[in-house]
C-alpha positions in Angstrom: 0.1 0.4 0.1 1.0 3.5 -0.6 1.4 6.0 2.1 -1.6 7.7 1.1 -3.5 4.8 0.6 -2.2 3.5 4.2 -3.7 6.7 5.7 -6.9 6.7 4.4 -7.2 2.8 5.4 -6.4 4.0 8.9 -8.6 7.2 9.7 -11.5 4.6 7.6 -10.9 2.5 10.4 -10.7 4.7 13.2 -14.1 6.2 11.9 -15.8 2.8 11.8 -14.3 1.8 15.3 -15.8 5.0 16.8 -19.2 4.3 14.8 -19.3 1.0 16.4 -19.2 1.8 19.9 -21.3 5.1 19.5 -24.0 4.6 16.9 -26.9 3.2 17.8 -29.3 4.2 15.0 -27.5 2.5 11.7 -28.9 -1.0 11.4 -30.8 -2.6 8.7 -34.3 -2.5 6.7 -35.7 -0.4 3.5 -38.9 0.2 1.9 -38.8 -1.5 -1.3 -40.4 -3.9 -2.5 -37.4 -6.6 -2.3 -35.8 -8.7 0.2 -32.3 -7.8 0.0 -29.8 -9.7 1.7 -25.7 -9.0 2.6 -24.0 -11.8 3.5 -20.4 -12.5 4.5 -18.2 -15.2 6.5 -15.1 -15.4 8.5 -12.7 -17.4 10.6 -11.3 -16.9 14.1 -8.5 -15.2 13.3 -10.0 -12.5 11.9 -13.2 -12.7 14.1 -12.0 -9.8 16.8 -12.1 -7.1 13.4 -14.8 -8.5 11.1 -17.1 -6.1 12.8 -15.2 -3.0 10.9 -16.7 -4.9 7.9 -19.9 -5.2 9.3 -20.0 -1.3 10.5 -19.6 -0.2 6.8 -22.4 -2.7 6.1 -24.8 -0.9 8.3 -24.2 2.0 7.5 -25.0 1.8 4.0 -26.8 4.6 2.6 -29.7 2.5 1.5 -29.7 -0.4 3.9 -30.2 -4.1 3.5 -32.9 -5.8 5.2 -30.7 -8.4 6.5 -26.9 -8.5 7.2 -25.6 -12.2 7.6 -22.5 -13.5 9.1 -22.0 -17.1 8.5 -20.0 -18.9 11.2 -18.8 -22.4 11.4 -19.2 -24.2 14.4 -16.2 -26.1 13.5 -14.0 -23.3 13.8 -15.5 -20.5 16.3 -17.6 -21.2 19.9 -20.1 -19.2 20.9 -17.9 -17.9 23.6 -15.5 -16.4 21.1 -18.0 -13.9 19.8 -16.7 -10.4 20.9 -18.7 -7.7 22.5 -18.8 -5.7 19.1 -20.7 -8.3 17.2 -22.9 -8.6 20.6 -23.7 -5.2 20.1 -24.1 -5.1 16.4 -26.5 -7.9 16.5 -28.8 -5.5 18.5 -28.6 -3.2 15.6 -29.5 -5.6 13.1 -26.7 -8.3 12.3 -27.9 -11.7 12.4 -25.2 -14.4 13.0 -26.2 -17.8 11.1 -24.5 -20.6 12.8 -23.4 -23.2 10.3 -22.9 -27.1 10.7 -19.6 -26.9 8.1 -16.9 -24.9 6.9 -16.8 -24.6 3.5 -14.2 -22.1 3.3 -15.4 -19.4 0.8 -18.4 -21.1 0.0 -19.7 -20.8 3.3 -21.0 -17.1 2.9 -23.6 -17.7 0.1 -24.2 -21.7 0.5 -26.0 -21.3 3.4 -27.7 -18.0 3.0 -28.9 -18.8 -0.4 -30.5 -22.3 1.1 -32.2 -19.8 3.8 -33.2 -17.0 1.7 -33.8 -18.6 -2.2 -36.2 -15.9 -3.0 -34.0 -12.9 -1.9 -31.7 -10.5 -3.5 -28.4 -12.0 -2.2 -25.1 -9.8 -1.9 -21.8 -11.5 -1.2 -19.0 -9.4 0.2 -15.6 -10.4 1.8 -14.8 -9.8 5.4 -11.5 -8.1 4.9 -13.1 -4.8 3.5 -14.2 -1.5 4.7 -17.4 -0.9 2.1 -18.0 2.7 0.7 -21.3 3.5 2.1 -23.2 3.4 -1.5 -22.3 -0.3 -1.9 -25.4 -1.6 -1.8 -27.0 1.3 -3.3 -25.3 1.1 -6.3 -25.7 -2.8 -6.8 -29.4 -2.3 -6.3 -29.9 0.2 -8.8 -28.0 -1.5 -11.2 -29.9 -4.7 -10.6 -33.1 -2.4 -11.2 -31.7 -1.5 -14.4 -30.9 -5.2 -15.7 -32.7 -7.3 -13.3 -32.0 -10.5 -15.4 -28.2 -10.1 -14.7 -25.5 -10.9 -12.1 -24.2 -7.3 -10.6 -20.8 -6.6 -9.7 -18.8 -3.7 -8.3 -15.5 -5.4 -9.5 -15.0 -7.7 -12.4 -12.5 -9.0 -15.1 -13.5 -9.9 -18.7 -12.5 -12.7 -20.2 -10.3 -12.8 -23.3 -9.7 -15.0 -26.2 -6.7 -16.0 -28.5 -6.8 -15.8 -32.4 -8.2 -19.4 -32.5 -11.2 -18.1 -30.2 -9.6 -20.1 -27.3 -10.2 -18.8 -23.6 -6.7 -17.1 -22.6 -5.1 -17.8 -19.1 -6.8 -16.3 -15.9 -3.6 -13.7 -15.9 -4.3 -12.3 -19.3 -7.9 -11.4 -19.1 -8.9 -7.7 -18.8 -8.4 -6.9 -15.1 -10.8 -4.7 -13.3 -12.6 -4.1 -16.7 -14.8 -0.9 -17.1 -17.0 -2.5 -19.5 -20.8 -2.6 -17.8 -22.3 -4.1 -20.8 -24.2 -7.3 -19.9 -21.9 -10.5 -21.0 -21.0 -13.9 -20.7 -17.5 -12.8 -20.3 -18.0 -10.8 -17.2 -16.4 -12.5 -14.4 -17.0 -10.8 -11.2 -14.8 -10.9 -8.1 -16.3 -11.4 -5.0 -14.4 -8.9 -3.1 -16.0 -5.8 -4.4 -19.6 -7.4 -3.7 -22.1 -9.2 -6.2 -25.6 -9.1 -6.0 -27.2 -12.5 -7.4 -30.7 -12.6 -8.2 -33.1 -15.6 -7.4 -32.9 -18.2 -9.8 -29.4 -16.8 -11.4 -27.4 -19.7 -10.5 -27.5 -23.3 -11.5 -28.9 -25.9 -8.9 -25.0 -27.6 -8.9 -24.1 -24.1 -6.7 -25.1 -25.7 -3.8 -23.0 -29.2 -4.9 -20.6 -29.4 -2.0 -18.5 -32.7 -3.2 -18.0 -31.1 -6.9 -16.9 -27.3 -6.0 -14.5 -28.7 -3.6 -13.0 -30.9 -6.3 -13.2 -29.0 -9.3 -12.6 -25.4 -7.5 -11.3 -25.6 -4.1 -11.6 -22.5 -2.4 -12.2 -20.6 -5.6 -16.0 -19.6 -5.1 -15.6 -16.6 -7.8 -14.8 -19.2 -10.3 -17.5 -21.8 -9.3 -19.9 -19.0 -9.1 -19.2 -17.8 -12.7 -19.4 -21.5 -14.0 -22.7 -21.7 -12.0 -24.2 -18.3 -13.5 -23.1 -19.7 -17.2 -24.5 -22.7 -16.6 -27.8 -21.2 -15.7 -27.6 -18.7 -18.9 -27.0 -15.3 -16.7 -25.3 -12.7 -18.0 -22.9 -10.7 -15.6 -22.4 -6.9 -15.6 -20.2 -4.5 -13.7 -22.1 -1.3 -12.2 -21.2 1.8 -14.4 -18.9 3.6 -11.9 -15.4 5.1 -13.1 -14.6 6.0 -9.4 -11.5 4.2 -8.0 -12.5 1.4 -5.9 -9.6 0.0 -3.7 -9.2 4.0 -2.2 -13.1 4.0 -1.6 -13.2 0.3 0.0 -10.0 0.1 1.9 -8.8 -3.3 3.4 -8.8 -3.7 7.1 -5.6 -2.5 8.4 -3.2 -5.6 9.0 -5.9 -8.2 8.1 -4.1 -9.8 5.4 -0.7 -11.7 6.7 2.3 -13.2 4.7 1.0 -16.4 4.2 -2.2 -14.8 2.4 0.1 -12.6 0.6 1.6 -15.5 -0.3 -1.3 -17.5 -1.6 -2.6 -14.2 -3.5 0.7 -14.8 -5.6 -0.2 -18.0 -6.7 -3.8 -17.0 -7.6 -3.1 -16.1 -11.2 -2.0 -19.7 -12.1 -4.2 -21.2 -9.5 -7.4 -19.7 -10.8 -6.5 -20.5 -14.3 -6.2 -24.4 -13.3 -9.7 -24.3 -12.0 -11.1 -22.6 -14.5 -10.1 -25.0 -16.8 -10.9 -28.1 -14.4 -14.7 -26.2 -13.9 -15.3 -25.2 -17.4 -14.0 -28.6 -19.2 -16.5 -30.5 -16.9 -19.4 -28.6 -18.0 -18.2 -27.6 -21.4 -18.9 -24.1 -20.8 -15.9 -23.1 -23.4 -18.6 -24.0 -26.3 -21.1 -21.3 -24.8 -18.2 -18.8 -25.3 -17.8 -19.4 -29.4 
């Protein structure tokens, strides 16, 4: 991170820390005709800091009807829950205790099963989201209710023979806002899934753990393609990382090493998943 980005992150973190302690008015609920759910998961090491992400979600300008934190009983005991999360429950946070830790899949797997008719926004647990995250995704949905909507996405690209290029050679953080099968949402930015936008195999645990372990972005993209659902990014040219800083010190060294392997690792999982479902044929 640059010195400027570092300072912004720290100031944003301090702001949300103060809000979590003092603010009793922010929360959930709106008067729209749709039931709007934001869901995320976390693990034990991030549990003390996840309230910062949740606070940013409770302070949205357009409030979701629910903010769900999925917690695995395999990883976290009820006595591990800090006072910050207890206070946020009083303001609308829902703790959803789930029987099995499915890694990043946990955040959508159990929430979608519980609320299949809701608009579901998935987010990560280490970002302090801008207060118009939900508003932007919801307004984008109202314009194109048949699509999946993402704040951030890559665009799949092809070689001269029409074959899909490796993940590392795609158009990263694309600004193309046109609905397309080639738009690949990245979950860190927040993604809105309308009811019925994913194939039923989105819930096939054995298959996603085998074909695409720990790569829920890859799996959910495949499930949207299999369902015939187009994806699009919201029409917003503002700098996303500056407006949505990472929680200070949430990324340890091992995670940074894993991130360096992401490009090659995702290529392998994309190839395996797309080959299994013959998704390459849909892109030609």
